[in-house]
Every structure is written in C-alpha cells, then in structure tokens.
C-alpha positions, -999 to +999 in steps of 0.1 A: +043-191+059+051-184+095+047-150+107+078-130+118+086-123+153+071-092+169+094-062+162+118-053+189+130-019+195+159-021+173+138-037+145+116-005+144+122+030+128+097+057+133+107+090+116+075+104+109+071+143+104+107+148+097+118+166+063+142+138+052+135+143+016+152+125-012+187+131+001+178+117+037+161+085+020+193+078+003+214+082+030+193+059+052+193+031+026+231+034+023+235+034+059+214-001+062+236-015+038+267-005+055+262-017+089+272-054+095+256-059+131+222-041+126+191-059+137+168-069+107+148-038+101+109-049+104+088-018+106+097+012+088+074+045+093+082+074+072+047+096+074+050+131+060+087+130+054+087+151+023+095+120+000+088+124-038+088+098-065+124+101-069+131+091-032+110+058-038+127+051-068+161+048-052+145+028-024+129+004-051+161-001-067+179-009-034+151-029-018+171-058-016+190-040+015+155-037+032+139-069+023+132-079+059+108-049+063+071-063+069+054-029+076+060+002+055+042+032+062+045+061+036+015+081+041+013+118+036+041+122+011+035+137-025+046+105-042+023+112-072+015+087-100+053+083-106+058+072-071+029+048-071+050+031-100+078+030-079+060+014-050+046-012-075+082-022-081+088-027-042+057-051-045+070-069-074+104-076-055+105-114-052+124-110-021+100-086-004+084-094+027+060-065+030+028-077+051+015-040+055+016-010+033+002+024+041-001+048+013-029+071+025-028+107+012+000+102-015-016+117-046-014+085-064-043+091-089-054+063-112-021+055-126-004+050-094-033+032-078-036+008-109+000-001-107-001-009-071-033-030-074-018-052-101+014-055-083-003-062-049-022-092-064+012-109-070+026-100-035+020-132-014+030-118+017+008-086+017-023-087+039-029-052+048-033-022+021-041+014+028-049+036-001-072+064+014-072+099+002-057+093-030-081+107-056-091+073-068-116+074-096-142+053-109-117+041-136-096+024-111-125+000-096-117-027-123-082-031-113-091-030-076-117-057-084-093-078-100-070-073-072-096-084-047-106-116-067-070-127-075-050-118-043-039-154-028-048-154+007-069-124+006-066-092+027-070-088+066-074-051+056-082-031+026-088+005+031-100+029+003-114+056+025-119+091+013-121+084-024-154+096-035-148+093-070-150+055-068-188+059-067-192+071-100-205+048-126-218+025-100-182+017-090-191+007-053-218-017-067-192-032-090-167-036-061-194-051-037-201-078-067-167-090-066-165-091-027-195-112-029-177-138-047-170-170-028-132-169-035-128-134-024-113-128+013-115-095+027-116-094+066-118-057+070-130-033+044-128+006+048-150+028+024-156+057+046-163+088+026-165+071-005-199+083-015-217+050-006-254+053-012-283+032+002-282+010-030-247+005-026-250-004+010-277-029+000-252-044-025-224-045+000-245-062+028-260-087+003 
C-alpha cells in the first residue's frame, strides 16, 4: 500500500490543550460531515482536550466521516477503560487508514489496553502505537505479546513507556521472548520507566 501524501496545512488540525469536551468533539465531527469542499483530514491532534469515553464513542460511531485520518493523537485525555474500548472500535473499522495512534496518559488500564491490542493486530495500516503512562499491568503483557507476533507488517514504533506494572511476574522477559521471534518486526520499542532489570535487559538484547 502506497503511503499517503504528506499533510498540507488544510489536512492537519491541531487543537491541543483546548477544553473541547464531548460537545466540542460532536460539533467537530458534524462539521466535517457537512463541508463539501474540505481537504481530506490526515492529522488530528486532540491532546489534553477534556475528552471522555463518551466523546470517543461518538467519534467511533461517526468514524466514516474521518476515514482519511492517518494520525490521531488523543494523549492526556481521561478516556478510561471504556474509552479504550471505543478506540478499539476505531481500529476495527475496515475503512480506517490510521497509521499513527497516540494514547499516552489516558488512564486506559488493563481492559482498555487489552482491547486496543486485540484491535491493533487486525489494523493493517497501523505502524505507530503509543500507550505510555496508562497503568498497564503484567496481565496485559500476554495481549501485547500476541499483538507483537500477529501484527501484519509489524511496527515502526511501539511505545509502552512509564508502565512499571508490566515488569511484575517477569512481564518484560515474556515480552522480550516474543520480540526475539524471527517473524516479529518492531523497529523502535520504548520501555523507558518500565522497571526493566539487568536480567530483563539481557533478555531484550539476546
């Protein structure tokens, strides 16, 4: 699949640190659907915009209106586990062209991360996934391992930074074992502040 053209000014919207909330998100999606001469939106940045799971749910149900988006940044929004389930719907949409998804510091927890990992494995276009600062526990290592080994085309970037709970019960070493498989393709892996020990490091570098 050929990469999309580089975004122009009309193809990028950056609304970081604005309290849009659910009302603003709904108004935005409705506005995109009503304009006939708008440039296809490729990059949408909604960092720290007061979004909740309800706002993402509305976007998921209306994602066909934003199917040209290749980069979506939702970091620093209190989406919670329910929001993670709604994001998984975005990834499962057959019309989705998402290549980059940033969900750092969204309080996703185990349920949200597990749902996203399962959906991401089936999203052929996705190449960059950021799940830092989400209280990811050791119980999510198994779904993440499955994602790493089944993701068609692999990842250019997989960031799991600042999730120290993953290190419990040898979680990092289990992740390392999957990364060592010949069929695994992860060009850049971020495990900063994940409680990596010397033994974990040895396994990762093996």
